[in-house]
C-alpha positions as CSV (number, residue, x, y, z in Angstrom):
1,X,-83.8,-123.7,-35.9
2,X,-86.0,-126.8,-35.1
3,X,-89.4,-126.8,-33.6
4,X,-90.2,-129.3,-30.9
5,X,-92.2,-132.3,-31.9
6,X,-95.9,-132.0,-31.7
7,X,-99.2,-132.9,-33.5
8,X,-97.9,-131.2,-36.7
9,X,-94.5,-132.9,-36.5
10,X,-91.0,-131.6,-36.3
11,X,-90.3,-128.9,-38.9
12,X,-86.9,-127.5,-40.0
13,X,-87.2,-123.7,-40.5
14,X,-86.0,-122.5,-43.8
15,X,-84.0,-119.3,-44.4
16,X,-87.0,-117.8,-46.3
17,X,-89.4,-118.6,-43.5
18,X,-87.1,-117.3,-40.8
19,X,-86.5,-114.0,-42.7
20,X,-90.2,-113.3,-43.2
21,X,-91.0,-114.2,-39.6
22,X,-88.4,-111.8,-38.4
23,X,-89.7,-109.1,-40.8
24,X,-93.2,-109.4,-39.3
25,X,-92.3,-109.8,-35.7
26,X,-93.0,-107.0,-33.3
27,X,-91.5,-106.5,-29.8
28,X,-94.5,-107.8,-27.9
29,X,-95.0,-110.9,-30.1
30,X,-94.5,-114.4,-28.7
31,X,-92.3,-116.2,-31.2
32,X,-92.9,-119.9,-31.8
33,X,-96.0,-119.9,-29.6
34,X,-97.8,-123.1,-28.6
35,X,-101.5,-122.7,-29.1
36,X,-103.9,-125.5,-28.5
37,X,-101.3,-128.1,-29.4
38,X,-100.1,-126.3,-32.5
39,X,-97.0,-124.3,-33.2
40,X,-97.7,-120.7,-34.3
41,X,-95.0,-118.5,-35.8
42,X,-96.1,-115.3,-34.0
43,X,-98.7,-114.7,-31.3
44,X,-99.6,-111.0,-31.0
45,X,-101.5,-109.8,-27.9
46,X,-104.9,-108.3,-28.8
47,X,-107.6,-106.3,-26.9
48,X,-109.7,-108.3,-24.5
49,X,-107.7,-111.4,-25.1
50,X,-108.4,-111.5,-28.9
51,X,-104.9,-112.4,-29.9
52,X,-103.7,-112.4,-33.5
53,X,-101.9,-115.5,-34.7
54,X,-99.5,-114.9,-37.6
55,X,-98.5,-117.8,-39.8
56,X,-95.8,-117.6,-42.5
57,X,-96.6,-120.3,-45.0
58,X,-94.0,-120.7,-47.7
59,X,-95.3,-124.1,-48.9
60,X,-98.6,-125.9,-49.7
61,X,-101.7,-124.5,-48.0
62,X,-103.0,-128.0,-47.4
63,X,-100.7,-128.2,-44.4
64,X,-102.7,-125.4,-42.8
65,X,-106.1,-127.1,-42.9
66,X,-106.1,-128.8,-39.5
67,X,-104.5,-125.8,-37.8
68,X,-107.0,-123.3,-39.2
69,X,-110.0,-125.5,-38.5
70,X,-109.0,-125.9,-34.9
71,X,-108.1,-122.2,-34.2
72,X,-110.2,-120.0,-36.4
73,X,-113.2,-120.0,-34.0
74,X,-111.1,-118.8,-31.1
75,X,-108.4,-116.5,-32.7
76,X,-107.8,-114.1,-35.5
77,X,-105.4,-115.6,-37.9
78,X,-103.2,-113.8,-40.5
79,X,-101.5,-115.9,-43.2
80,X,-98.4,-114.5,-44.9
81,X,-97.5,-116.3,-48.2
82,X,-94.5,-115.3,-50.4
83,X,-94.6,-115.6,-54.2
84,X,-91.2,-115.0,-56.0
85,X,-91.7,-112.2,-58.5
86,X,-87.9,-112.4,-59.2
87,X,-85.9,-115.5,-58.6
88,X,-82.2,-116.1,-58.9
89,X,-81.0,-119.7,-59.3
90,X,-77.8,-120.5,-57.5
91,X,-76.3,-123.9,-58.7
92,X,-74.0,-125.9,-56.5
93,X,-71.9,-128.9,-57.3
94,X,-71.9,-132.0,-55.2
95,X,-69.3,-130.5,-52.8
96,X,-71.4,-127.3,-52.2
97,X,-69.4,-125.0,-54.4
98,X,-71.2,-122.4,-56.5
99,X,-71.0,-123.2,-60.2
100,X,-73.4,-120.6,-61.6
101,X,-76.0,-117.9,-60.7
102,X,-78.6,-116.9,-63.1
103,X,-82.0,-115.2,-63.1
104,X,-85.0,-117.4,-63.6
105,X,-87.3,-116.4,-66.5
106,X,-90.3,-117.2,-64.3
107,X,-92.0,-114.2,-62.7
108,X,-94.6,-114.8,-60.0
109,X,-97.7,-112.6,-59.7
110,X,-100.4,-112.0,-57.1
111,X,-102.9,-114.2,-59.0
112,X,-100.6,-117.2,-58.3
113,X,-102.1,-117.3,-54.9
114,X,-105.0,-119.3,-56.3
115,X,-102.7,-122.3,-56.8
116,X,-102.7,-122.5,-53.0
117,X,-106.1,-121.2,-52.1
118,X,-107.7,-124.0,-53.9
119,X,-106.8,-126.0,-50.8
120,X,-108.5,-123.6,-48.3
121,X,-111.8,-122.8,-49.9
122,X,-113.8,-123.5,-46.8
123,X,-111.5,-121.9,-44.2
124,X,-110.6,-118.4,-45.6
125,X,-113.1,-115.8,-44.5
126,X,-112.9,-112.2,-43.4
127,X,-114.4,-113.0,-40.0
128,X,-111.3,-114.8,-38.7
129,X,-108.7,-115.4,-41.4
130,X,-106.9,-112.8,-43.4
131,X,-104.3,-113.3,-46.1
132,X,-101.2,-111.3,-47.1
133,X,-99.5,-112.2,-50.4
134,X,-95.9,-110.9,-50.6
135,X,-94.1,-110.6,-53.9
136,X,-90.4,-111.3,-53.2
137,X,-87.0,-111.3,-54.7
138,X,-85.4,-114.6,-53.8
139,X,-82.5,-116.9,-54.3
140,X,-83.2,-120.6,-54.8
141,X,-80.3,-122.8,-54.0
142,X,-80.0,-126.0,-56.1
143,X,-77.4,-128.7,-55.6
144,X,-76.3,-131.3,-58.0
145,X,-77.5,-134.8,-57.3
146,X,-75.3,-137.9,-57.4
147,X,-75.0,-139.5,-60.9
148,X,-78.5,-140.4,-62.1
149,X,-79.6,-144.0,-62.2
150,X,-82.7,-143.1,-64.1
151,X,-82.8,-140.8,-67.2
152,X,-85.9,-139.0,-66.0
153,X,-84.4,-138.0,-62.6
154,X,-83.5,-134.3,-62.2
155,X,-79.9,-133.4,-62.2
156,X,-80.4,-130.8,-59.4
157,X,-82.5,-130.7,-56.2
158,X,-83.8,-127.6,-54.6
159,X,-82.0,-127.1,-51.2
160,X,-83.5,-123.8,-49.9
161,X,-85.0,-120.4,-50.7
162,X,-83.5,-117.2,-49.4
163,X,-85.2,-113.8,-49.1
164,X,-83.4,-110.9,-50.8
165,X,-86.1,-108.3,-50.8
166,X,-89.9,-107.7,-50.5
167,X,-91.1,-106.0,-53.7
168,X,-94.8,-105.6,-53.1
169,X,-97.7,-107.0,-51.0
170,X,-101.5,-107.1,-50.9
171,X,-103.8,-108.0,-48.0
172,X,-107.1,-109.8,-48.6
173,X,-109.6,-109.6,-45.8
174,X,-112.5,-111.5,-47.5
175,X,-113.1,-113.7,-50.5
176,X,-114.7,-110.7,-52.3
177,X,-111.3,-108.9,-52.0
178,X,-109.8,-111.6,-54.2
179,X,-112.0,-110.4,-57.1
180,X,-109.6,-107.4,-57.5
181,X,-107.0,-109.9,-58.9
182,X,-109.2,-110.6,-61.9
183,X,-108.0,-108.6,-65.0
184,X,-109.7,-105.4,-66.0
185,X,-111.9,-105.7,-69.1
186,X,-112.8,-109.3,-68.6
187,X,-116.1,-110.1,-70.2
188,X,-119.1,-110.6,-67.9
189,X,-119.7,-113.5,-67.6
190,X,-116.4,-115.0,-68.7
191,X,-115.0,-118.5,-69.4
192,X,-111.8,-120.1,-68.0
193,X,-110.2,-119.7,-71.4
194,X,-110.9,-116.0,-71.5
195,X,-109.5,-115.5,-68.0
196,X,-106.4,-117.5,-68.9
197,X,-105.9,-115.4,-72.1
198,X,-106.4,-112.1,-70.2
199,X,-103.7,-113.1,-67.7
200,X,-101.4,-114.7,-70.3
201,X,-101.4,-117.7,-67.9
202,X,-102.0,-121.4,-68.2
203,X,-105.6,-122.7,-68.3
204,X,-105.0,-124.6,-65.1
205,X,-104.6,-121.4,-63.1
206,X,-107.8,-120.0,-64.5
207,X,-109.6,-123.2,-63.6
208,X,-108.3,-123.2,-60.1
209,X,-109.2,-119.5,-59.7
210,X,-112.9,-119.9,-60.7
211,X,-113.2,-123.1,-58.7
212,X,-111.8,-121.3,-55.6
213,X,-113.9,-118.2,-56.0
214,X,-117.1,-120.2,-56.6
215,X,-116.4,-122.4,-53.6
216,X,-116.0,-119.2,-51.5
217,X,-119.2,-117.6,-52.9
218,X,-117.4,-114.7,-54.6
219,X,-118.3,-116.0,-58.1
220,X,-121.1,-118.2,-59.5
221,X,-121.7,-120.1,-62.7
222,X,-123.8,-118.3,-65.3
223,X,-124.7,-121.0,-67.8
224,X,-122.5,-122.2,-70.6
225,X,-120.9,-120.8,-73.8
226,X,-120.8,-123.8,-76.0
227,X,-119.2,-126.5,-73.8
228,X,-117.5,-124.0,-71.5
229,X,-118.9,-122.8,-68.2
230,X,-119.3,-119.0,-67.8
231,X,-118.6,-117.3,-64.5
232,X,-119.7,-114.0,-63.0
233,X,-120.6,-112.1,-59.9
234,X,-123.4,-113.5,-57.8
235,X,-125.6,-110.5,-58.4
236,X,-125.2,-110.6,-62.2
237,X,-128.0,-111.9,-64.4
238,X,-127.9,-115.6,-65.1
239,X,-127.4,-117.3,-68.5
240,X,-124.6,-117.7,-71.0
241,X,-123.5,-115.2,-73.5
């Protein structure tokens, strides 16, 4: 399916996007609605003309900035974002024949949403924009490239993602709701390293998380521990540990 050209360009709908859109669509929804010059996945009639716009975003949240900025003052917007908790890699040769299918060791979790929310710190709020994070079981189709001219070039390219099942989901109605993703037992205040260790995650994810939550007002800096910033709730006492 191809969307008509518009201010956001012509987009080819992926199987994953189409499957999630079909899953969330209700009988009265307008599918592929044109709203103020933007294409919206689903437009759901609301009371007194307060329609709900539902956007399935499988890629980078940066692509939503202009759309949210233009529409959030006039409509309620619900963003649906999938994170693959279980992924199967299907490898194709250059002719499109399946050569292997194996399970990826990577397992996405809810806190992975901060990798994308770092791009929407000023536009996510409970007043107009809500977020639903969906943990999925997916297939990722990868096809062999032509013989590589450069040694660093990857042998396979990702062709598409396919939805196999929805395993879990959480809805976040405000920045404060995102605090529930922080691990239990985290020191107060805490450093990025302590957050990363508690999650068993890369330091980069912890840094993006605290940056995002501080920008949204859900966390604040509480001094330093050595050279590292400490973070805590806005109503907590200030000062390092």
